[in-house]
C-alpha positions, 0 to 999 in steps of 0.5 A: 499500499505504502509502495503504491502511495509513494508511486502515485506521489512521484507520477504527481510530481512529474506530472507537475514539473511538465506543467511548470516547464510548459509554463516556462517555455511559453512565457520565454516564448511570448517575452522573446516575441515582445522583446525582439528588436530589429537587428539593423537598428544596431550600430557598433562604432568600432565596425560601422561607419556612423555616416553611412547610418544617418541622413545626408548633412543637407538633409539634416540641415533642412530638417533642423530648419523646418523643426526649429521653433526660432524659425517658426517664430520668425515667421509668426513676427513676419506674418504679424507685422504683414497685417500691421502694414495692411492696418497702416495702409487703411488707417486713413478710413479712421478720418471719415465718419458716417452717423445715422440717428433714428428716434421713433416714439410717442411723447407725453406732455403736461401744458399750463392753461395760458389763455384762461389764466387758470391754475390747471393743467391738462395732458397732450400727447405726441408721436414723433419720428426723428431721422438724423444723417451726418457725415464729416471728414477730419483729416489732421495734417499728419494723417496726410504727410505721415502715412507713407512713412507709417506703412514703410515702417511696417515694411521694414519690420516684416524685412527685419524678421525675415533677415532674423530668420535667415540669421537663425537659419545659418547659426542652426545650420553651423549648429547642425554641421558641428555636431555632426562632425563632432559625431564623425570625430568621436567615432574616430576617437573611439577606434583609436582609443579602443586600439590604444586601450587593447595594446596597453592591456596586452602590455599590462598583462606582460608587465603583470608576469614580469612583475611577479617573476621580479624582472621589473620594479614596483615604480615601472609596473605602476607607471604601465598601470597608470598608462593603462588606466588613462587609456581606458578613461579615454576610451569611456569618454570618447563613448561618451562624447559620441552618444551626447553629439548623437542625442544633440544632433536628434534634438537639433534636426528634430529626427529620431535616428533610432540606432542603438549604440552597443558600446553604451 
């Protein structure tokens, strides 16, 4: 009897393990599907060329100008001053006025009896319709001689806004070019420091063996260790600067390049 119960318990245990195994396999399959990433987005600064993975420089500059708030702001200012120019051109209309008054109503009067000289009053009513039309021109001399000047001032404000827009566009183009070239430069630094770091690490391994065998002094071992440490720091700084310039270029252009740097 005990043997039968023991076998039954083993079968239940094996069955439970099988259920858990199926659940784990199914969960890992679903999780793998949800976290699947397009491999073409991966970027390795050591082997890939960032220039080939980004849009052309002219496209980046045009995108930065299109998405720039400062450029949009100058466009809005130019539009505002254009409407001010229209107002200045129509300003002469304020010197002309046309008035129309209409009064309709029933009027009640208490009149004193002046004929009989008696101290009495009587009620009289009157229905009246009153119409009045008026037109006048009031033209100050400043409105005559300064009108053209006011219009020209608004035109100049439009020109100033468009000129400021061009200044902003050139400054923005320079900023994009700087970030783009810095990105290329720091990728070159990453490759140089990576090769230097590999060399210093190999040199450090040899120095460690020599130090353990007593072939070099502690001072020499320390000097080589400092060289290896500086190389590692320069390598990490180049990676950090590369990532920063990449992010700044995205912000400046308003574009998402969707590259995943495997050296982050």
